[in-house]
C-alpha positions in Angstrom: 21.1 -7.2 -9.6 22.8 -10.1 -7.5 20.9 -12.7 -5.2 22.8 -14.2 -2.5 22.3 -17.6 -1.3 24.7 -18.6 1.9 24.7 -22.0 3.6 26.5 -22.4 7.1 26.0 -25.1 9.4 22.3 -25.0 9.7 22.0 -24.2 5.9 20.8 -20.5 6.8 19.8 -18.9 3.7 19.8 -15.1 3.1 19.0 -12.7 0.5 21.0 -10.0 -0.4 19.0 -6.9 -1.6 19.4 -2.9 -1.3 16.9 -2.3 1.5 16.2 0.1 4.2 16.5 -1.1 7.6 15.1 0.2 10.9 15.3 -0.9 14.6 12.3 -2.5 16.5 12.7 -2.7 20.5 10.8 -3.2 23.3 9.6 -5.5 26.5 7.8 -8.6 26.6 6.1 -9.1 29.9 3.2 -11.4 31.6 -0.2 -10.0 32.7 1.2 -8.7 36.1 3.9 -6.8 33.9 6.6 -9.0 34.9 9.3 -9.6 32.3 9.5 -12.8 30.4 12.8 -13.9 29.8 13.4 -16.2 26.9 10.3 -15.4 24.8 11.2 -16.2 20.9 10.2 -13.5 18.3 10.2 -14.6 15.0 9.9 -12.9 12.0 7.6 -14.5 9.4 9.0 -15.7 6.1 12.6 -15.1 7.1 15.5 -16.5 9.4 15.5 -13.5 11.5 14.6 -13.7 15.0 15.9 -13.3 19.0 14.9 -13.8 22.2 14.3 -11.7 25.3 17.3 -11.1 27.7 17.0 -11.3 31.7 15.0 -7.8 31.6 12.4 -9.2 29.1 14.1 -6.8 26.2 14.3 -7.7 22.7 15.6 -5.8 19.8 15.6 -6.6 16.1 16.6 -4.7 13.0 13.9 -5.3 10.3 13.6 -4.6 6.5 11.3 -1.4 5.7 7.8 -2.5 5.0 5.2 -4.8 6.3 6.3 -7.5 8.9 4.4 -9.8 10.7 6.3 -10.9 14.2 5.3 -14.3 16.4 5.9 -13.9 20.2 6.0 -17.3 21.6 6.6 -18.7 25.1 5.7 -22.1 27.0 2.8 -21.7 29.0 1.5 -18.4 27.1 -0.5 -18.0 24.1 1.4 -16.9 20.9 0.9 -13.4 19.9 1.4 -11.9 16.4 2.1 -8.5 15.8 1.7 -7.0 12.4 3.3 -3.6 11.6 4.2 -1.5 8.9 8.0 -0.4 9.6 9.0 3.0 8.3 11.2 4.1 11.0 12.5 3.0 14.4 9.7 1.6 16.7 9.4 1.1 20.1 6.6 -2.2 20.5 6.0 -3.4 24.0 4.3 -6.8 24.4 1.9 -8.6 27.0 1.5 -12.4 26.6 -1.5 -14.2 28.2 -0.9 -17.4 30.3 -2.7 -20.5 28.7 -3.3 -23.6 30.8 -4.4 -25.3 27.4 -1.3 -24.7 25.9 0.7 -26.3 28.9 -1.6 -29.2 29.0 -1.0 -29.7 25.4 2.6 -29.8 25.8 2.4 -32.5 28.2 0.4 -34.6 26.0 2.6 -34.1 23.0 5.9 -34.7 24.9 4.6 -38.5 25.1 4.3 -38.7 21.3 7.1 -36.3 20.1 10.2 -37.8 18.5 12.6 -38.9 21.1 15.2 -36.0 19.6 13.2 -33.5 21.6 14.2 -35.2 24.8 17.7 -35.3 23.9 17.9 -31.9 22.9 16.0 -30.6 26.2 18.7 -32.5 28.3 21.8 -31.2 26.1 20.3 -27.6 26.6 20.0 -27.9 30.4 23.4 -28.9 30.7 25.3 -26.9 27.7 27.3 -24.4 30.5 28.3 -28.0 32.0 29.7 -29.4 28.6 31.5 -26.2 27.9 33.3 -26.3 30.8 34.6 -29.9 30.6 37.1 -29.0 27.8 39.9 -26.5 27.5 40.3 -27.6 23.8 37.9 -28.2 21.0 38.5 -29.7 17.6 35.9 -28.5 15.0 35.2 -29.9 11.7 33.2 -27.3 9.4 31.8 -26.9 6.1 31.2 -23.5 4.4 29.4 -22.9 1.4 28.8 -19.4 0.0 27.1 -18.7 -3.3 26.2 -15.6 -5.2 24.1 -16.2 -8.6 24.7 -13.3 -11.0 21.6 -12.5 -12.9 22.1 -10.4 -16.2 19.8 -7.9 -17.1 18.0 -7.7 -20.6 20.1 -4.6 -21.5 23.1 -6.4 -20.4 22.4 -9.4 -22.6 21.8 -7.3 -25.6 24.9 -5.6 -25.2 26.7 -8.9 -24.3 25.5 -10.0 -27.6 26.7 -7.1 -29.6 30.0 -7.3 -28.3 30.2 -11.1 -29.2 32.4 -12.1 -32.3 29.9 -12.4 -35.2 32.6 -15.1 -36.8 32.9 -17.1 -33.4 31.3 -20.5 -33.3 28.2 -20.3 -30.6 29.0 -22.6 -27.5 26.5 -22.7 -24.7 28.8 -22.2 -21.5 28.6 -25.3 -19.1 29.7 -23.3 -16.0 26.5 -21.1 -14.3 27.4 -17.4 -13.7 27.7 -17.4 -10.4 30.4 -16.7 -7.7 31.0 -19.7 -5.3 33.3 -20.4 -2.4 33.2 -24.0 -0.9 35.4 -25.3 1.6 36.2 -27.9 4.7 38.0 -26.6 7.7 39.1 -27.7 10.7 39.1 -25.2 13.6 41.2 -25.7 16.8 39.7 -23.9 19.6 41.8 -23.2 23.1 39.9 -21.5 26.1 40.2 -18.5 26.6 42.8 -17.8 23.9 40.3 -18.2 20.8 40.6 -20.3 18.1 42.6 -20.6 14.8 41.5 -22.4 11.4 43.2 -25.0 9.3 41.6 -25.2 5.7 41.3 -28.9 4.2 40.3 -28.3 0.7 38.2 -25.6 -1.3 37.0 -24.6 -4.4 36.3 -21.2 -5.9 34.7 -19.8 -8.7 34.2 -16.2 -10.0 34.4 -12.9 -7.8 35.1 -13.7 -4.2 35.3 -10.1 -3.0 31.6 -10.1 -3.0 30.8 -13.1 -0.7 30.0 -12.6 2.8 31.3 -15.7 4.5 34.6 -17.4 3.4 36.4 -18.1 6.6 35.5 -19.9 10.0 37.6 -16.7 11.7 34.4 -14.4 10.1 32.3 -15.7 13.3 32.6 -17.8 16.3 29.3 -20.1 16.5 29.3 -20.7 19.9 26.0 -22.7 20.4 26.3 -22.6 24.3 25.1 -19.1 24.4 21.3 -18.7 23.8 21.9 -16.0 20.9 24.3 -16.4 18.2 25.8 -13.1 16.6 27.4 -13.1 13.1 28.1 -9.6 12.1 29.3 -10.8 8.4 25.6 -12.0 8.1 23.6 -9.2 9.5 22.5 -7.3 12.6 20.1 -9.6 13.9 20.9 -12.5 16.2 20.3 -16.2 15.4 18.8 -18.5 18.4 21.1 -21.5 19.3 19.8 -25.1 18.5 20.6 -25.8 22.1 19.3 -22.5 23.8 16.9 -22.4 26.3 14.1 -21.5 24.1 15.4 -23.4 20.8 12.3 -26.0 21.3 9.9 -23.3 20.2 12.1 -22.3 17.1 13.5 -25.7 15.8 12.1 -28.8 14.6 14.3 -32.2 15.7 14.4 -35.5 14.2 16.5 -38.3 15.8 18.1 -40.3 12.9 20.0 -42.9 14.5 21.8 -43.7 17.8 24.6 -45.9 18.4 26.3 -47.1 21.9 29.9 -46.7 22.7 31.6 -48.6 25.6 
């Protein structure tokens, strides 16, 4: 059995298991049946989630079994939906407006870390920033780790195959598959990008690792949703998306001035 832990940019962690998945889709509307755009849908205890599109539609690929989903939107009460996923489902959700939540947001804004105001401004101007440059240079760090776990039967078999005359020695290298590298990605709009590998470290079998090259995905944070087929069918919410403030926690670590 393998457990897979993968860290990319925001240190997203995923577990690789053999499970059945089903599609959950539907609409999110307000009390007047008007579609709500940008509602954040999060799956409890996972990194999975999405936001509604301009029609108020959403779609998620969920693991079979019990799931708890949170539907959040500024000015509306958060709604929790619990369901047992056994097949493809259609769930339409209505959110109720909340004046108390709006007032709470206004009060908390005065006391929050300055980083929230900064990120809000970045989000509002992300399209402007995107159009300022035709070429970009990105420094990217990728780490992909697969930990191999040996079953009791495999351990016993391994012991039987061990040379009885060999000196017992504990291997200091952990039993895992690892890829770790630093890249520079050169982006030229609208042609695409190419990568330059600066340094890399490899251990074990590389064929079963999901993400070992920046060409496997384009993390375009100017988009509300980031899709990475190598990591799964569900989308990731950009940290500078229009609804990121509901999905992320920010902290200002420092600042500097440039003439």
